[in-house]
C-alpha positions, -999 to 999 in steps of 0.1 A, spaced: 879 719 121 879 696 152 889 705 187 903 681 214 872 662 226 891 640 251 908 670 267 874 686 272 859 655 288 890 651 310 889 685 327 851 681 332 856 648 350 837 630 323 864 605 312 867 571 329 885 551 303 894 551 266 911 526 244 947 535 235 948 557 204 913 571 208 925 607 213 949 606 183 922 590 162 897 619 170 924 646 164 931 632 129 898 647 115 860 645 118 849 611 132 816 595 140 806 581 174 774 568 190 758 564 224 730 538 229 698 546 248 673 519 257 638 532 251 623 517 282 601 548 288 588 577 267 612 601 284 649 602 293 658 607 329 688 626 343 707 593 345 708 595 307 721 630 307 758 622 309 757 602 277 737 629 259 762 656 272 790 635 258 773 634 224 768 672 225 804 678 234 814 655 206 793 675 181 807 708 195 842 694 189 834 691 152 825 654 151 793 636 140 772 621 168 748 592 164 721 586 190 711 550 189 677 540 202 679 504 213 645 492 199 659 457 196 681 457 227 652 473 246 633 441 239 660 421 256 673 441 285 709 449 294 723 429 324 750 455 332 744 469 367 711 450 370 702 423 394 669 412 377 656 409 342 638 438 325 602 438 312 601 434 275 584 460 253 561 456 223 567 474 189 540 501 193 554 511 227 589 512 214 579 534 184 561 559 207 591 560 231 615 566 203 596 596 189 594 611 224 631 606 231 641 622 197 621 653 207 641 655 239 674 649 223 667 677 198 672 702 227 708 690 229 719 678 195 715 695 162 698 671 138 690 697 111 721 719 106 727 706 71 764 704 81 785 673 77 784 668 115 747 671 120 734 645 145 716 613 133 691 591 152 691 554 144 672 525 158 688 491 160 654 474 155 656 486 119 685 462 111 679 435 137 642 428 129 651 410 96 679 389 111 669 353 116 682 335 147 701 310 125 717 338 105 728 356 137 744 327 154 761 317 121 774 351 110 780 368 143 779 343 172 807 321 158 832 350 160 830 354 198 838 326 222 817 319 253 850 322 274 853 358 261 817 366 270 819 350 304 849 371 313 829 403 312 821 418 346 784 423 338 781 385 332 804 374 360 784 393 387 752 377 376 766 342 376 784 345 409 774 327 440 761 361 455 736 366 427 700 359 438 690 347 404 709 335 374 709 350 339 687 340 310 702 331 276 684 362 263 704 385 286 736 366 280 733 374 243 728 411 249 765 419 245 765 401 211 736 422 199 751 454 211 784 444 196 767 438 163 752 474 165 787 488 166 798 466 136 767 477 116 773 514 123 810 510 114 801 494 81 771 516 72 782 550 86 819 547 92 812 550 130 845 543 147 838 551 184 812 539 209 807 558 241 788 550 273 790 546 311 819 527 326 795 497 332 793 494 294 830 487 288 824 450 283 796 455 258 815 482 239 847 461 236 827 431 223 818 455 195 854 465 188 863 428 187 836 421 161 848 451 140 883 436 141 873 400 134 844 404 109 849 440 96 887 438 95 888 474 109 895 492 141 869 505 165 875 526 197 858 527 231 854 556 255 835 556 288 825 581 314 823 575 352 790 564 367 777 595 385 775 591 422 764 613 451 787 623 479 763 608 505 762 575 488 726 577 477 718 571 440 721 600 416 690 609 397 665 595 422 642 613 446 617 599 470 592 599 441 616 578 419 635 590 387 640 626 379 626 627 343 632 653 315 595 652 306 577 680 324 546 658 329 566 631 347 588 655 367 576 692 369 602 719 361 598 730 398 608 696 411 635 693 385 649 727 396 647 717 432 666 685 427 697 705 414 693 733 439 695 708 468 727 692 458 756 692 483 785 715 479 808 686 469 783 673 443 775 708 429 812 714 422 814 681 403 780 684 385 784 720 372 813 706 351 794 676 338 759 690 333 765 725 319 784 739 290 799 767 310 836 773 301 864 763 324 873 798 336 837 807 345 833 775 365 866 781 383 853 816 393 820 802 405 838 776 426 860 803 441 830 825 449 813 795 465 843 787 487 844 823 499 806 823 509 792 787 508 759 799 525 750 818 493 749 785 474 762 802 442 772 769 426 739 752 433 718 781 420 738 784 388 738 747 382 700 745 388 695 776 365 716 762 336 702 726 336 666 738 340 669 762 310 687 735 289 661 708 296 630 730 298 630 767 291 637 802 305 600 806 313 600 773 332 630 784 352 615 817 361 583 799 373 604 774 393 624 802 410 592 821 418 577 790 433 608 784 453 608 819 466 573 815 479 585 793 508 612 817 517 590 847 521 601 867 491 569 866 471 536 883 467 500 874 463 502 880 425 532 855 423 511 829 440 483 834 416 506 827 387 513 792 399 496 764 380 478 738 402 504 711 399 533 734 410 512 749 438 505 714 452 541 704 449 553 736 467 529 729 495 533 692 496 527 679 532 510 712 543 478 707 563 447 710 541 410 715 548 381 716 524 355 745 524 326 748 501 324 771 471 293 786 487 313 796 518 337 815 496 310 831 475 293 843 506 326 855 521 345 834 547 355 851 579 390 846 593 378 827 625 360 803 603 390 799 580 415 793 608 394 773 634 356 769 632 355 755 596 389 740 594 405 731 627 439 745 616 441 762 650 429 747 682 401 771 690 383 803 679 401 821 709 435 810 696 426 823 661 415 857 676 448 859 695 470 852 665 450 877 644 454 904 671 492 897 671 493 904 634 508 869 627 482 857 601 485 861 563 462 853 534 481 845 502 513 860 518 496 893 528 489 902 565 453 904 575 432 914 606 402 897 622 378 917 600 392 903 567 367 883 546 380 856 522 362 859 488 365 846 453 391 872 446 415 854 469 414 821 450 445 807 435 436 787 403 400 791 414 407 763 439 431 773 467 437 799 494 470 799 513 469 808 550 500 814 570 507 818 607 541 833 614 569 825 589 567 788 586 533 775 594 512 771 563 476 759 557 458 753 525 421 758 519 408 736 491 375 749 477 351 722 467 
């Protein structure tokens, strides 16, 4: 039994355009659709998430999703939305990237349900590698005119007077290769719909044209809007670059923080796109948020849902604990549970000073820790004053002048967190 996929995407703000007849086609019974992912790295980033969410909604609606890894197209590079050519990848790198991406996709799509609509992973390199150049231009190229290809926005922009560099023949042929993918999946798997970002419309419709001219059938296209941020900055980027789904590239703490720090306007949009929460629940959350925006109900729920979906409940709990540390709601034992990477991320930019392991083993007095050995405070006298005023903490716990820092205070056997007042942090690094 299928449900209305187009309707679901529409209320979530995930539908940009669809070919006439797409909704009716999907309501007529179980259909197959695909989204293409270029394996340019061994992890997806959150820019890929919209396409993945579309595939998941497609599967939940009772249809069969295909995730296409662009092993062949990844070797070429898609000109859409790009101003320069992409680095080309070798076979071994592509194979490694594919395996890693499949593992990530498995958190969203069910590949092993044994049902008719279980998800399938395909790689266009498997059918493109045996194609000779002559075969391709004879069997595929002759069906699409250069005029048709030149009319596509992705090509026009790169050939316009404003473009800094032109476009290679390699990139120019990209839409033909992507179009052939659609034809191949149509023939082999009865795949009748291709989905992607709105910048992919030109490439997708080249595929529907090949299905019509060579396959004598009908293919459909559906695109989602390109995700933007209200302030005009690029979605999915932070100062350190892409926000990745791989915890080694972007830690669950940083991942959680990215969603937590979204603006009110963006959070209202993103909670529909990046979670599977039902409509009624989202409407209630929006209402609660409007009544008390300072509580950031939307942001917290968005960050919770996406972090658990991409990582795990445990990773979320750790990220929340780590976030609470900066806002004074944590204890020494919470600190000691942080791994080194998360600790350094939480206290990024905080002044650090090295002290020897010997100092800690012998017991480090507070004057030494604050001034004499570290220079965190201007003088020993200032350190004494602050200690008398009860404004100094070691690992979030208030201490007096007579406190001695020992090995028991170490976080990850390597750090001690000092604090003056609420907001001034210092990190001792034990060498």
